[in-house]
N, CA and C atoms as a LAMMPS dump frame, in Angstrom:
ITEM: TIMESTEP
0
ITEM: NUMBER OF ATOMS
354
ITEM: BOX BOUNDS ff ff ff
-5.0000000000000000e+02 5.0000000000000000e+02
-5.0000000000000000e+02 5.0000000000000000e+02
-5.0000000000000000e+02 5.0000000000000000e+02
ITEM: ATOMS id mol type element x y z
1 1 1 N -322.227 -179.798 -234.15
2 1 2 C -323.14 -178.964 -234.897
3 1 3 C -323.573 -179.665 -236.207
4 2 1 N -322.623 -180.3 -236.914
5 2 2 C -322.963 -180.935 -238.194
6 2 3 C -323.959 -182.072 -238.024
7 3 1 N -323.87 -182.804 -236.913
8 3 2 C -324.789 -183.933 -236.726
9 3 3 C -326.227 -183.456 -236.586
10 4 1 N -326.42 -182.234 -236.149
11 4 2 C -327.762 -181.652 -236.061
12 4 3 C -328.141 -180.97 -237.366
13 5 1 N -327.191 -180.275 -237.971
14 5 2 C -327.474 -179.478 -239.161
15 5 3 C -327.717 -180.324 -240.415
16 6 1 N -326.976 -181.408 -240.593
17 6 2 C -327.085 -182.195 -241.829
18 6 3 C -328.479 -182.775 -242.061
19 7 1 N -329.147 -183.336 -241.048
20 7 2 C -330.521 -183.796 -241.293
21 7 3 C -331.475 -182.653 -241.666
22 8 1 N -331.291 -181.494 -241.057
23 8 2 C -332.114 -180.33 -241.412
24 8 3 C -331.835 -179.925 -242.85
25 9 1 N -330.573 -179.919 -243.22
26 9 2 C -330.178 -179.6 -244.593
27 9 3 C -330.851 -180.549 -245.582
28 10 1 N -330.858 -181.813 -245.249
29 10 2 C -331.474 -182.816 -246.119
30 10 3 C -332.957 -182.51 -246.37
31 11 1 N -333.653 -182.101 -245.351
32 11 2 C -335.099 -181.886 -245.477
33 11 3 C -335.476 -180.523 -246.037
34 12 1 N -334.565 -179.555 -246.007
35 12 2 C -334.972 -178.194 -246.356
36 12 3 C -334.098 -177.466 -247.377
37 13 1 N -332.996 -178.035 -247.803
38 13 2 C -332.055 -177.285 -248.646
39 13 3 C -332.29 -177.513 -250.126
40 14 1 N -331.848 -176.555 -250.895
41 14 2 C -331.812 -176.667 -252.34
42 14 3 C -330.637 -177.574 -252.713
43 15 1 N -330.758 -178.372 -253.775
44 15 2 C -329.676 -179.291 -254.153
45 15 3 C -328.314 -178.624 -254.344
46 16 1 N -328.272 -177.405 -254.86
47 16 2 C -326.981 -176.761 -255.096
48 16 3 C -326.262 -176.417 -253.786
49 17 1 N -326.983 -176.274 -252.705
50 17 2 C -326.37 -175.968 -251.413
51 17 3 C -325.807 -177.234 -250.768
52 18 1 N -326.399 -178.363 -251.067
53 18 2 C -326.022 -179.621 -250.419
54 18 3 C -324.549 -179.949 -250.645
55 19 1 N -324.098 -179.94 -251.891
56 19 2 C -322.708 -180.308 -252.182
57 19 3 C -321.737 -179.386 -251.461
58 20 1 N -322.05 -178.108 -251.427
59 20 2 C -321.183 -177.15 -250.754
60 20 3 C -321.097 -177.434 -249.25
61 21 1 N -322.236 -177.692 -248.63
62 21 2 C -322.266 -177.977 -247.193
63 21 3 C -321.563 -179.298 -246.88
64 22 1 N -321.791 -180.301 -247.711
65 22 2 C -321.147 -181.597 -247.518
66 22 3 C -319.632 -181.46 -247.636
67 23 1 N -319.18 -180.725 -248.631
68 23 2 C -317.738 -180.509 -248.795
69 23 3 C -317.131 -179.831 -247.567
70 24 1 N -317.841 -178.852 -247.02
71 24 2 C -317.358 -178.146 -245.843
72 24 3 C -317.307 -179.081 -244.635
73 25 1 N -318.342 -179.871 -244.44
74 25 2 C -318.36 -180.816 -243.31
75 25 3 C -317.228 -181.831 -243.432
76 26 1 N -317.008 -182.346 -244.628
77 26 2 C -315.932 -183.327 -244.838
78 26 3 C -314.556 -182.702 -244.691
79 27 1 N -314.452 -181.438 -245.063
80 27 2 C -313.184 -180.729 -244.913
81 27 3 C -312.866 -180.511 -243.427
82 28 1 N -313.88 -180.178 -242.655
83 28 2 C -313.68 -179.925 -241.232
84 28 3 C -313.507 -181.207 -240.425
85 29 1 N -314.197 -182.276 -240.829
86 29 2 C -314.174 -183.542 -240.078
87 29 3 C -313.968 -184.721 -241.025
88 30 1 N -312.783 -184.831 -241.621
89 30 2 C -312.553 -185.858 -242.639
90 30 3 C -312.561 -187.293 -242.114
91 31 1 N -312.392 -187.482 -240.815
92 31 2 C -312.335 -188.83 -240.256
93 31 3 C -313.41 -189.08 -239.202
94 32 1 N -314.431 -188.258 -239.175
95 32 2 C -315.492 -188.421 -238.187
96 32 3 C -316.526 -189.405 -238.73
97 33 1 N -316.53 -190.591 -238.161
98 33 2 C -317.396 -191.665 -238.655
99 33 3 C -318.868 -191.281 -238.607
100 34 1 N -319.294 -190.629 -237.544
101 34 2 C -320.705 -190.252 -237.415
102 34 3 C -321.118 -189.299 -238.525
103 35 1 N -320.323 -188.281 -238.761
104 35 2 C -320.653 -187.299 -239.808
105 35 3 C -320.61 -187.955 -241.182
106 36 1 N -319.629 -188.801 -241.421
107 36 2 C -319.532 -189.476 -242.72
108 36 3 C -320.735 -190.391 -242.942
109 37 1 N -321.157 -191.099 -241.909
110 37 2 C -322.34 -191.964 -242.039
111 37 3 C -323.602 -191.144 -242.314
112 38 1 N -323.738 -190.015 -241.641
113 38 2 C -324.897 -189.146 -241.88
114 38 3 C -324.884 -188.642 -243.314
115 39 1 N -323.744 -188.156 -243.766
116 39 2 C -323.643 -187.627 -245.131
117 39 3 C -323.968 -188.713 -246.145
118 40 1 N -323.37 -189.877 -245.994
119 40 2 C -323.611 -190.957 -246.951
120 40 3 C -325.069 -191.407 -246.925
121 41 1 N -325.626 -191.52 -245.727
122 41 2 C -327.018 -191.959 -245.606
123 41 3 C -328.02 -190.985 -246.191
124 42 1 N -327.823 -189.715 -245.931
125 42 2 C -328.78 -188.706 -246.399
126 42 3 C -328.536 -188.249 -247.839
127 43 1 N -327.286 -188.098 -248.229
128 43 2 C -326.986 -187.368 -249.456
129 43 3 C -326.367 -188.19 -250.579
130 44 1 N -326.367 -189.487 -250.449
131 44 2 C -325.744 -190.331 -251.468
132 44 3 C -326.254 -190.004 -252.87
133 45 1 N -327.537 -189.767 -253.002
134 45 2 C -328.116 -189.485 -254.323
135 45 3 C -327.74 -188.106 -254.855
136 46 1 N -327.25 -187.224 -253.989
137 46 2 C -326.896 -185.869 -254.401
138 46 3 C -325.403 -185.678 -254.641
139 47 1 N -324.612 -186.706 -254.376
140 47 2 C -323.158 -186.563 -254.462
141 47 3 C -322.602 -187.247 -255.697
142 48 1 N -321.439 -186.812 -256.109
143 48 2 C -320.791 -187.421 -257.258
144 48 3 C -320.24 -188.795 -256.874
145 49 1 N -319.95 -189.595 -257.882
146 49 2 C -319.502 -190.967 -257.676
147 49 3 C -318.233 -191.042 -256.821
148 50 1 N -317.253 -190.183 -257.098
149 50 2 C -315.983 -190.233 -256.382
150 50 3 C -316.179 -189.981 -254.888
151 51 1 N -317.012 -189 -254.549
152 51 2 C -317.275 -188.706 -253.139
153 51 3 C -317.986 -189.878 -252.484
154 52 1 N -318.993 -190.421 -253.163
155 52 2 C -319.72 -191.576 -252.618
156 52 3 C -318.793 -192.767 -252.427
157 53 1 N -317.938 -193.007 -253.391
158 53 2 C -317.014 -194.137 -253.294
159 53 3 C -316.09 -193.961 -252.088
160 54 1 N -315.559 -192.763 -251.94
161 54 2 C -314.65 -192.485 -250.821
162 54 3 C -315.358 -192.675 -249.485
163 55 1 N -316.596 -192.196 -249.379
164 55 2 C -317.359 -192.338 -248.138
165 55 3 C -317.712 -193.797 -247.868
166 56 1 N -318.168 -194.504 -248.901
167 56 2 C -318.524 -195.923 -248.738
168 56 3 C -317.299 -196.736 -248.341
169 57 1 N -316.166 -196.425 -248.928
170 57 2 C -314.935 -197.132 -248.59
171 57 3 C -314.526 -196.855 -247.148
172 58 1 N -314.633 -195.604 -246.722
173 58 2 C -314.32 -195.244 -245.34
174 58 3 C -315.235 -195.997 -244.377
175 59 1 N -316.521 -196 -244.662
176 59 2 C -317.493 -196.692 -243.811
177 59 3 C -317.197 -198.182 -243.768
178 60 1 N -316.895 -198.759 -244.915
179 60 2 C -316.667 -200.21 -244.967
180 60 3 C -315.434 -200.628 -244.173
181 61 1 N -314.5 -199.713 -243.976
182 61 2 C -313.285 -200.022 -243.226
183 61 3 C -313.373 -199.615 -241.752
184 62 1 N -314.474 -198.969 -241.377
185 62 2 C -314.632 -198.497 -240.003
186 62 3 C -315.177 -199.595 -239.107
187 63 1 N -314.833 -199.512 -237.853
188 63 2 C -315.376 -200.423 -236.853
189 63 3 C -316.575 -199.716 -236.233
190 64 1 N -317.745 -200.06 -236.729
191 64 2 C -318.961 -199.393 -236.285
192 64 3 C -319.664 -200.204 -235.205
193 65 1 N -320.334 -199.499 -234.31
194 65 2 C -321.172 -200.135 -233.304
195 65 3 C -322.344 -200.813 -234.015
196 66 1 N -322.902 -201.83 -233.399
197 66 2 C -324.001 -202.562 -234.038
198 66 3 C -325.167 -201.645 -234.401
199 67 1 N -325.349 -200.559 -233.665
200 67 2 C -326.434 -199.626 -233.986
201 67 3 C -326.18 -198.888 -235.303
202 68 1 N -324.949 -198.954 -235.803
203 68 2 C -324.596 -198.268 -237.05
204 68 3 C -324.368 -199.232 -238.213
205 69 1 N -324.659 -200.51 -238.034
206 69 2 C -324.424 -201.479 -239.096
207 69 3 C -325.232 -201.196 -240.343
208 70 1 N -326.342 -200.516 -240.197
209 70 2 C -327.126 -200.18 -241.383
210 70 3 C -326.282 -199.359 -242.358
211 71 1 N -325.386 -198.53 -241.833
212 71 2 C -324.485 -197.751 -242.687
213 71 3 C -323.545 -198.659 -243.471
214 72 1 N -323.085 -199.742 -242.837
215 72 2 C -322.253 -200.715 -243.547
216 72 3 C -323.034 -201.354 -244.684
217 73 1 N -324.288 -201.648 -244.422
218 73 2 C -325.127 -202.251 -245.459
219 73 3 C -325.334 -201.279 -246.609
220 74 1 N -325.538 -200.007 -246.302
221 74 2 C -325.664 -199 -247.358
222 74 3 C -324.38 -198.919 -248.184
223 75 1 N -323.23 -199.003 -247.52
224 75 2 C -321.956 -198.982 -248.242
225 75 3 C -321.848 -200.211 -249.134
226 76 1 N -322.21 -201.374 -248.599
227 76 2 C -322.18 -202.601 -249.405
228 76 3 C -323.134 -202.486 -250.59
229 77 1 N -324.299 -201.92 -250.364
230 77 2 C -325.263 -201.736 -251.458
231 77 3 C -324.703 -200.82 -252.539
232 78 1 N -323.966 -199.786 -252.132
233 78 2 C -323.339 -198.888 -253.101
234 78 3 C -322.379 -199.677 -253.982
235 79 1 N -321.506 -200.475 -253.361
236 79 2 C -320.544 -201.258 -254.138
237 79 3 C -321.266 -202.265 -255.034
238 80 1 N -322.326 -202.865 -254.515
239 80 2 C -323.118 -203.811 -255.315
240 80 3 C -323.708 -203.108 -256.541
241 81 1 N -324.282 -201.943 -256.32
242 81 2 C -324.936 -201.205 -257.408
243 81 3 C -323.964 -200.776 -258.493
244 82 1 N -322.684 -200.612 -258.129
245 82 2 C -321.678 -200.209 -259.109
246 82 3 C -320.794 -201.366 -259.554
247 83 1 N -321.287 -202.592 -259.344
248 83 2 C -320.649 -203.761 -259.909
249 83 3 C -319.474 -204.326 -259.141
250 84 1 N -319.186 -203.812 -257.974
251 84 2 C -318.097 -204.353 -257.159
252 84 3 C -318.678 -205.403 -256.214
253 85 1 N -319.095 -206.514 -256.814
254 85 2 C -319.833 -207.533 -256.08
255 85 3 C -318.987 -208.228 -255.02
256 86 1 N -317.722 -208.455 -255.292
257 86 2 C -316.863 -209.106 -254.301
258 86 3 C -316.72 -208.241 -253.043
259 87 1 N -316.531 -206.955 -253.25
260 87 2 C -316.393 -206.04 -252.113
261 87 3 C -317.701 -205.975 -251.324
262 88 1 N -318.81 -205.917 -252.033
263 88 2 C -320.114 -205.882 -251.372
264 88 3 C -320.346 -207.158 -250.568
265 89 1 N -320.068 -208.299 -251.18
266 89 2 C -320.28 -209.565 -250.486
267 89 3 C -319.391 -209.669 -249.247
268 90 1 N -318.169 -209.2 -249.35
269 90 2 C -317.259 -209.235 -248.2
270 90 3 C -317.845 -208.452 -247.019
271 91 1 N -318.435 -207.294 -247.307
272 91 2 C -319.033 -206.474 -246.253
273 91 3 C -320.253 -207.171 -245.676
274 92 1 N -321.12 -207.7 -246.529
275 92 2 C -322.311 -208.413 -246.039
276 92 3 C -321.906 -209.585 -245.147
277 93 1 N -320.911 -210.357 -245.587
278 93 2 C -320.469 -211.513 -244.81
279 93 3 C -319.873 -211.086 -243.467
280 94 1 N -319.142 -209.99 -243.457
281 94 2 C -318.556 -209.491 -242.207
282 94 3 C -319.655 -209.089 -241.222
283 95 1 N -320.707 -208.455 -241.727
284 95 2 C -321.824 -208.064 -240.866
285 95 3 C -322.484 -209.298 -240.263
286 96 1 N -322.74 -210.285 -241.102
287 96 2 C -323.392 -211.509 -240.624
288 96 3 C -322.514 -212.212 -239.591
289 97 1 N -321.228 -212.321 -239.868
290 97 2 C -320.301 -212.975 -238.942
291 97 3 C -320.275 -212.248 -237.6
292 98 1 N -320.148 -210.924 -237.635
293 98 2 C -320.11 -210.143 -236.401
294 98 3 C -321.427 -210.224 -235.636
295 99 1 N -322.529 -210.22 -236.357
296 99 2 C -323.832 -210.319 -235.698
297 99 3 C -323.99 -211.664 -235.001
298 100 1 N -323.601 -212.737 -235.666
299 100 2 C -323.703 -214.064 -235.06
300 100 3 C -322.795 -214.167 -233.831
301 101 1 N -321.607 -213.57 -233.893
302 101 2 C -320.705 -213.557 -232.754
303 101 3 C -321.35 -212.836 -231.568
304 102 1 N -321.943 -211.673 -231.836
305 102 2 C -322.57 -210.897 -230.759
306 102 3 C -323.747 -211.644 -230.153
307 103 1 N -324.472 -212.379 -230.963
308 103 2 C -325.591 -213.165 -230.439
309 103 3 C -325.054 -214.237 -229.486
310 104 1 N -324.022 -214.953 -229.931
311 104 2 C -323.442 -216.015 -229.096
312 104 3 C -322.805 -215.464 -227.824
313 105 1 N -322.026 -214.413 -227.962
314 105 2 C -321.249 -213.914 -226.824
315 105 3 C -322.081 -213.087 -225.845
316 106 1 N -322.943 -212.232 -226.376
317 106 2 C -323.654 -211.283 -225.511
318 106 3 C -325.165 -211.51 -225.476
319 107 1 N -325.661 -212.395 -226.302
320 107 2 C -327.098 -212.626 -226.343
321 107 3 C -327.867 -211.479 -226.981
322 108 1 N -327.153 -210.657 -227.737
323 108 2 C -327.814 -209.521 -228.399
324 108 3 C -328.912 -210.011 -229.325
325 109 1 N -329.983 -209.268 -229.379
326 109 2 C -331.073 -209.598 -230.29
327 109 3 C -330.882 -208.786 -231.568
328 110 1 N -330.04 -209.286 -232.445
329 110 2 C -329.758 -208.572 -233.693
330 110 3 C -330.061 -209.45 -234.904
331 111 1 N -331.05 -210.275 -234.752
332 111 2 C -331.469 -211.116 -235.871
333 111 3 C -331.923 -210.255 -237.054
334 112 1 N -332.503 -209.111 -236.766
335 112 2 C -332.945 -208.195 -237.825
336 112 3 C -331.765 -207.782 -238.711
337 113 1 N -330.615 -207.484 -238.096
338 113 2 C -329.432 -207.098 -238.858
339 113 3 C -328.937 -208.259 -239.717
340 114 1 N -328.984 -209.462 -239.163
341 114 2 C -328.557 -210.641 -239.948
342 114 3 C -329.469 -210.823 -241.15
343 115 1 N -330.768 -210.734 -240.938
344 115 2 C -331.717 -210.889 -242.043
345 115 3 C -331.534 -209.808 -243.09
346 116 1 N -331.305 -208.571 -242.64
347 116 2 C -331.138 -207.45 -243.556
348 116 3 C -329.891 -207.632 -244.405
349 117 1 N -328.789 -208.035 -243.767
350 117 2 C -327.53 -208.233 -244.496
351 117 3 C -327.635 -209.454 -245.424
352 118 1 N -328.345 -210.469 -244.984
353 118 2 C -328.496 -211.666 -245.829
354 118 3 C -329.253 -211.328 -247.095
């Protein structure tokens, strides 16, 4: 339900409702990578620093499918924006390394992800 509701919330809710809904979703699904990625992607600008940091850290430690690597980049960008350059660079380098591996091993066409992370 949250994976459908959160995008609707983003487009139609008042800012004061967002934090309450996000807190409820995180309380119900504290380790759900999909929900955490949706929340971080849509609501990063509406959340407090501690919540964003916790979500970005969770995402950065998750093993995401290549279709979700953009979330890793957003997490790295968060750390970069708050001066944690080493942590951000580590995430960017991991994305590039994994993308190059997938290209070699599976022939995946993920050059876009490599360019984006670079």
